[in-house]
N, C-alpha and C positions, 0 to 999 in steps of 0.2 A: 277277280276274273279279268280277262283282257280281250278287247276288240283291237287287234294289233296287226300290223303288217310291216314289211321291210325290216328296219334295223332298230330304230330308237326305242320304241316300246318293247319289242321282243328282248332287246338287250337288258332293259330295266327289269322285266318280269323274270328273266332267267336268274338274275341275281337274287330276287326274292324267293324263287323256287328253291334255290340251293341253300337258303337259310331255313328252309322248312315250310314255306308257304305252299298251299295247294293252288296252283295256277291253272285255270281252265282257259284255254286259248280257243276263241271262236274263229272259225275259218269258213270260207266259201265252200259250198258243196262241190265236190269234183276236184277242182284245182287247188283249193286251199289258199294259204298265204302266197301271194305272187312271188315272194322271195324263194319259194321252192323251185321256181323255174329259172333262176338266174344263171346257173351252170350245172354241170354234172361231174364236178371234180372230185367228189368224195364217194367213191364206189357207186357212182351214178346219182348221188344226191348233191344238192347245192351247198357250196362252201359257206355262204352267208347263213343259210338256214340251220345247218347242223351246229354252227357256232353259237347261235343266239336262242335256240329253242329246245335244248335238252331239259329234262326234268319237269316237263309240262304235260298236261292232258289236252288232247285235241278233240273238239266238238265241231262238226260241220253243221252249219245252220244258215238258211236263207232268212236273214233277219228282216227283209222287206216283206215277207209273206205274213199273213195273219197268224198262222200256226207257229211260224218261226219267232215272231215278235212275242208271242205268249211264252215260249220257252225262254227267250232272252230275258224278259222282265222277271220271270220266276228266278232265274239264276242271279240277276243283279240284286234282287231283293234279299237274297241270302248272303251276298258277298260283303266282306269287310271293305274291300278296295276294288274300285273299277279303274282300269288303265285303258286309255284309248288314244290312238293316233290316226283316226280316220280323217278324211278330207274335211276342211273347215265347214262347220254347220251340220255334218252328217250325224253326229251324236244327238244333237238337238232334234233333228228330224225323226230319229228313232225313239224319241221320248227319254233320252238319257242325258239331258243337259244337267250340269252340276247343280244348278239352283233348284231344279225340280226334285232331283234325287235326294238332296240334303234337306229339303222341306219335308219330304216323306220320312227320311231317316237321318236325323242330325248326326248320328255316329258314323255315317258313311264317309269314306275318304275317296274322293274322285280326283284322278290325275289325268289331265288332258295334255298331250304332247303334240305340238304343232310346229310349223316352220317359223312363224312370226308372232304367235300369241293370239289370245282370244279377241283382241280389239286392235284398233289402229289401222292406218291406211294399207298396210301390207297383209292384213288378216286373211284375205282370200287368195293370196298368191301361192302358187305351187313352190315347194321348197325342198328340192333334192339336195343331198349332201354337198355336192360340188357348188351349187348355187349359193348355199349359205357360207361355204368357205370364201366365196367371192364377196358376198354382202358384208361379212364380218371383218373384212380387211385381211384375213389370213393369207389369201393368195398374193396380196401386195408385199408380203414379207418373206415369201418362200420362193425358191428357185434361183435362177441366175439373173444378173442385170438385164439380160436380153429376154428371158423366158420365165414368167411366173409358173409355179408348179404346184399342183394339188398334193395334198397328203395322200400317201399310198393306201390308207385305210379310211373308213367312213368316220372321220374324226368329229364332224358336227353331230352325227347321229349318236356316236359314243358319248360325247359330252352331254347331250340332252338326256340320254338314257341313264347316265350316272347321276345327274342332278335329280331326275325323277325318282330313281331308286333311293337316294339319300333323303329326299324330301318325303317320300312315303314312310320311311322308317321314322323320321322325325314326327310326322303327323300321327303315326300310331302311338308313339311315346306320349305325345301331348294328349291324345285321346284317353290314355290311361289316367292322366292327371285330371283332365277337365270333363271327360265324358263326351266331348264334341269332336267330330271329324272335321274335315276341311276340304277345300278345293285347291288343288295345285295346278297352276297354269304354266307349264314348262315349254319354252320355245328354243328351237335350235339356234336362232340368232343370238339370243341373250346368253345362252350357254357358251357359244363360241366367243362372243365379245368379252365375257368374263375371262376366258383363257387368253385373250389378247391384251391383258393388262399391262405387261411389260412394254410391248411396242407402242401402245396407246400413250402411256406416260412418257416414254422416250421421245415421242413426238408431241408432247404437251405444249399447248399455247402457241401452235404454229411452227414448232421446231421441226427440222427435217426428220423424216421417219428413218428407221434402221434400213440400210441398203440390203438388197438381196445378194447373198454371197454363197448360194448353193448350200452345201452342208457345213460351211465355215461359219463361225460366230461373227456377227456383224460388228461387235464392239470389243472383242478380245482376240489377240493373235500372239502366237500360233494356237489355234483352237479349231479343229476340224479334221478333214480327211487328208491323208498324204500317201502318195504312191510309193511302193517299195519295189526293190529290184526283182523279186520273184513274181511280179504281177499282182500282188496283193495290195490291199489298202488298209492302213491303220488310222484310227481316230485318236487324237490326243488333245489335251487341253491344259494350258498353263494359267495359273491364277495369280501369281505374285512374282516378285523379283528373286526370291530365294529359289523358286522352281525354275525361273529363267536361267539362273546361274548353273543349277544342276543339269538342266537340259543341255546347255553348251558344253559343260565338262564331261558328262557321262554319256549322253545320247549322241550328240554331234561330235564329241571328242575334239572340240575347238574352244578351250577355256578362254582364250583371248577375246572371242566374240562377245562374251558377256560384258566386256568393258567398252565396247564400241559405242560411242555417243549416239549414233543413229538408231540404236536399238535399246536405248536406256528408257525404261518405262513402257507400259502397255500402249499408251497413246502413240509413242514413237514407232513401236513395232507395227501397230495398225497402219500408220502412215507409210511404212516401208514394207508392207506385206509382200509385194511382188519380189523385192530383193531377197527378203528372208525366205520366201517360198523356194526360190532358186537354190539357196544354200542348203535348205533342208532336203530338197529333192536330190541334189547331188550327193549328200551324205547318205541318204537311204538307198541310192541306186545300186550300191554294191552289197546290200544286205538282204536277208530273207525277212519275211514277216515275223517269224519267231524271234529272230535276232533283234529286230527293232523293239518288239514288245518286251523282250528280256531287258534291254537297256532302259526302256521307259520304267519298268518295274523297279529296277535297281536305283534309278534316280528319284523314285517316288512321284513320277508324273502320271496323272490320270490317263488311262488309255483303254482302247477297245478294238476288237476286230470288227470289220464291217461284214457281218454274216449275211449269207443268203438264207432263204427259207429252209433249205435242207439242213444247213448248219444249225439253225435254231431247233429243228426237230431233234437233233442229236446233241444239243448243248449240254456240256458236262455239268454245269452248275444246276440246271433244272433236273437232270438225271440224279445228281448226288442228293438233291433235296426231295427226290421222289415226288416231283410236281405233276407227273402225268398219271392219269387214271384211264380206265377203259369205260366207255359208255356204249350201249347198244343202239342200233338203228335198224330200220327194216332191211338194210343192205348188209348188216353184220356189224361187229364191234369196231369202234374207232378210238384212237387216243384223244384225250381231252385234258386241257390244263386245269388243275384244281383251282378254285377261286382264290385269288391272292390274299394273303394275310390272315385268313380265318384259321383259328386253331381247330383241332379235330372235334372238340366238344360243341363248337358252333356250326359245324358243317354236316348237314344231312347227306345221305347218299346221293351221288350224282346220278340222276335218272336218265332213261333213254330219250332219244329224239323221237317224238311221236310220228307215226304215219298220219295221213290226212283222215280225220274223223275216227281215229283209232278208239277213242273213248266215248263216242256218241251214245251207244246203247247203254253203257254203264251209267253215264251221267243222267240220261233221260229216265232210266229206271229209278235212280235216286229221287227224281222229281215226281215219281208216282205213275209214270207212263208204263202201260203193259207192253209186252212184246208185240202184241197185235197192233197197238197204237203206234209203236216205233216203226214197225214194218210199213204201216200206212204212210207215215211221214217220209219214209225213204222212197216209197212209190211215188209220192207227190213231189219228190225232189226238194223237200224242205231240209233234209239232212243228207 
């Protein structure tokens, strides 16, 4: 079960749900997870919420009330795994600290997701995704020399959610061997710093960090976005001298350029990136995006279109691989990407996005509550 909000924990538990786990999501009575109110972009529902919460059951519960706490602890006692990303200390105040739960049931797997971890001087600090992008050094490496830029998605939350997901799977496998559960303490900061391994080592022992170069690679050139005559943008990347020669001959159609000493070797091309950019821009100015991509393919140069969101919805590769499914919501069916990499035999049916408290009555009935008792909990605003 999950005491979850926003992105990191919901993203983790959605992965578990789509492997077949029964995920009971505990939400506030009335409004539910505050991520439900972020926007109304998906047929009146919030984009973040529909992305991270399909395939779950929703139970509304005032966990601070005596009656709500009783229900909460009954559910936790039955659960194999508890996932929570409440404010620091909130789980302990509810009697759901990992140490106490595992003393009562050593097989329990408890996964706490927080901004900075269960201890240390930053333990109590609020940690929104953008703030962790800054603390982890990610912002110092993205954007232009003048303007650091955040990732366009909740990258710190996603990183923590995926480490929580893989950690829970590992813990369950270990429990099968040893009979013991464990406590997972996943922080957004540590998840993001792990992802920053390349720039950290690039700046090892006081060395200068990689410069911010927009979407261009900081240490390889040409590698990044280039404008095309029809207003499009193509991404391309060269990895070696053989590709550089092919790029000059086939793409730029200037074979002599490959022999110029100022562009010999990647380090030289990085040093002369402004001059080389001017040459590439001039060559692409009279071409369409399709024509440039065709030349790049012919030359064996890695390339991509810079798609917008509408282009991704229509992406021919995703459609050819039948990667879109339909899931239900209270506002109607919506498309949803199938979980990456899983073969059909490991993928359970992708379930609906639950409405607030949709499964409250059914879950309470399983716990032995009569309909009369459930109705009273609702009148008392416990559910």
